Backbone as JSON, one array per atom type, in Angstrom:
{
  "sequence": "MTDTKLLQKIEDMRLEMSDQFQAHEQLTHESVVAVSQRLDDYIIQYYKQSGKKCRDLLVANGY",
  "N": [[0.86, -1.17, 0.0], [0.56, 2.22, -0.8], [2.18, 5.15, 0.65], [0.45, 7.34, 0.67], [-2.08, 6.14, 0.46], [-2.07, 4.65, 2.81], [-1.95, 6.7, 4.73], [-4.43, 7.89, 4.26], [-6.12, 5.78, 4.97], [-5.46, 5.58, 7.67], [-6.45, 8.05, 8.59], [-9.18, 7.68, 7.99], [-9.76, 5.52, 9.71], [-9.23, 6.75, 12.15], [-11.3, 8.63, 12.27], [-13.46, 6.86, 12.28], [-13.04, 5.59, 14.72], [-13.46, 7.73, 16.46], [-16.17, 8.22, 15.93], [-17.26, 5.82, 16.88], [-16.6, 6.03, 19.58], [-18.13, 8.29, 20.29], [-20.65, 7.24, 19.9], [-20.82, 5.21, 21.82], [-19.73, 6.2, 24.13], [-17.64, 5.27, 25.72], [-14.3, 4.5, 26.12], [-13.45, 1.95, 26.44], [-15.28, 0.31, 25.26], [-16.11, -2.51, 23.28], [-16.27, -2.14, 20.45], [-14.96, 0.27, 20.04], [-12.41, -0.33, 20.97], [-11.72, -2.35, 19.15], [-11.59, -0.95, 16.69], [-9.56, 0.83, 17.36], [-7.4, -0.93, 17.67], [-7.1, -1.9, 15.06], [-6.44, 0.52, 13.85], [-3.99, 1.0, 15.11], [-2.48, -1.04, 13.88], [-2.33, -0.12, 11.21], [-0.94, 2.27, 11.6], [1.51, 1.32, 12.59], [2.32, -0.14, 10.34], [2.64, 1.99, 8.54], [4.78, 3.44, 9.74], [6.81, 1.51, 9.66], [7.08, 1.19, 6.9], [7.73, 3.82, 6.1], [10.06, 4.24, 7.58], [11.79, 2.39, 6.43], [12.14, 3.47, 3.88], [13.44, 5.82, 4.55], [15.82, 4.82, 5.72], [16.87, 3.5, 3.45], [17.37, 5.69, 1.8], [19.31, 7.07, 3.3], [21.41, 5.18, 3.29], [21.9, 4.99, 0.56], [23.0, 7.44, 0.15], [25.38, 7.31, 1.43], [25.45, 7.37, 4.24]],
  "CA": [[0.0, 0.0, 0.0], [1.37, 3.44, -0.86], [2.11, 6.02, 1.83], [-0.75, 8.16, 0.57], [-3.24, 5.3, 0.79], [-1.99, 4.33, 4.23], [-2.33, 7.89, 5.49], [-5.88, 8.05, 4.12], [-6.72, 4.72, 5.77], [-5.27, 5.99, 9.07], [-7.42, 9.12, 8.87], [-10.52, 7.06, 7.99], [-9.89, 4.74, 10.94], [-9.29, 7.7, 13.26], [-12.66, 9.17, 12.29], [-14.35, 5.77, 12.69], [-12.87, 5.4, 16.16], [-14.13, 8.86, 17.09], [-17.61, 7.96, 15.81], [-17.6, 4.73, 17.8], [-16.55, 6.56, 20.94], [-19.3, 9.16, 20.49], [-21.85, 6.39, 19.96], [-20.84, 4.36, 23.01], [-19.25, 7.02, 25.24], [-16.69, 4.5, 26.53], [-13.1, 4.11, 25.39], [-13.24, 0.52, 26.6], [-16.31, -0.45, 24.55], [-15.45, -3.45, 22.36], [-16.15, -1.64, 19.08], [-13.93, 1.32, 20.06], [-11.13, -1.02, 21.11], [-11.45, -3.05, 17.9], [-11.16, 0.05, 15.7], [-8.27, 1.32, 17.84], [-6.38, -1.94, 17.37], [-6.87, -1.87, 13.6], [-5.73, 1.77, 13.59], [-2.6, 0.75, 15.52], [-1.83, -1.85, 12.85], [-2.04, 0.75, 10.06], [0.1, 3.22, 12.01], [2.76, 0.55, 12.62], [2.68, -0.41, 8.95], [3.12, 3.24, 7.95], [6.1, 3.75, 10.27], [7.76, 0.54, 9.12], [7.27, 1.52, 5.49], [8.41, 5.12, 6.03], [11.4, 4.06, 8.12], [12.6, 1.68, 5.45], [12.48, 4.42, 2.83], [14.42, 6.74, 5.12], [17.07, 4.07, 5.82], [17.37, 3.29, 2.1], [17.89, 6.98, 1.32], [20.56, 7.33, 4.01], [22.41, 4.24, 2.79], [22.2, 5.37, -0.82], [23.8, 8.67, 0.19], [26.63, 7.05, 2.13], [25.4, 7.61, 5.68]],
  "C": [[0.91, 1.24, 0.0], [1.22, 4.26, 0.42], [0.83, 6.84, 1.83], [-1.99, 7.37, 0.95], [-3.25, 4.92, 2.26], [-2.42, 5.52, 5.09], [-3.83, 8.13, 5.41], [-6.61, 7.0, 4.97], [-6.61, 5.05, 7.26], [-6.28, 7.07, 9.44], [-8.84, 8.56, 8.92], [-10.76, 6.29, 9.29], [-9.98, 5.65, 12.17], [-10.69, 8.28, 13.4], [-13.66, 8.1, 12.73], [-14.25, 5.53, 14.2], [-13.57, 6.52, 16.94], [-15.65, 8.67, 17.06], [-18.05, 6.87, 16.78], [-17.59, 5.21, 19.25], [-17.77, 7.43, 21.23], [-20.58, 8.33, 20.62], [-21.96, 5.63, 21.28], [-20.37, 5.06, 24.29], [-18.36, 6.26, 26.22], [-15.49, 4.12, 25.67], [-12.88, 2.6, 25.44], [-14.33, -0.33, 25.93], [-15.64, -1.29, 23.46], [-15.3, -2.92, 20.94], [-15.1, -0.53, 18.99], [-12.56, 0.67, 20.12], [-10.76, -1.72, 19.81], [-10.95, -2.09, 16.82], [-9.77, 0.58, 16.08], [-7.15, 0.34, 17.51], [-6.07, -2.01, 15.88], [-6.1, -0.61, 13.22], [-4.26, 1.61, 13.96], [-1.84, -0.03, 14.45], [-1.45, -1.0, 11.64], [-0.93, 1.75, 10.4], [1.46, 2.52, 12.04], [3.23, 0.26, 11.21], [3.26, 0.85, 8.29], [4.53, 3.56, 8.43], [7.16, 2.77, 9.78], [8.1, 0.88, 7.68], [8.06, 2.81, 5.34], [9.85, 5.0, 6.51], [12.32, 3.37, 7.14], [13.04, 2.63, 4.34], [13.56, 5.38, 3.3], [15.78, 6.06, 5.21], [17.69, 3.87, 4.45], [17.99, 4.57, 1.54], [19.22, 7.3, 1.99], [21.68, 6.44, 3.49], [22.84, 4.63, 1.39], [23.1, 6.61, -0.88], [25.04, 8.54, 1.07], [26.62, 7.31, 3.62], [25.26, 6.31, 6.45]]
}
């Protein structure tokens, strides 16, 4: 998945989590937690993907 698509998915999940929280008014409600965990997965994927690009750029430039 491209960085742009991942960032859009992260934003979509963030909004969904906010909607779930407003609907249930509990951060510990199972639907809020489920969305939060999926959001975490996308954030981790983004940082892994971004970090690799950064490392590749540094290596390519002799750092």
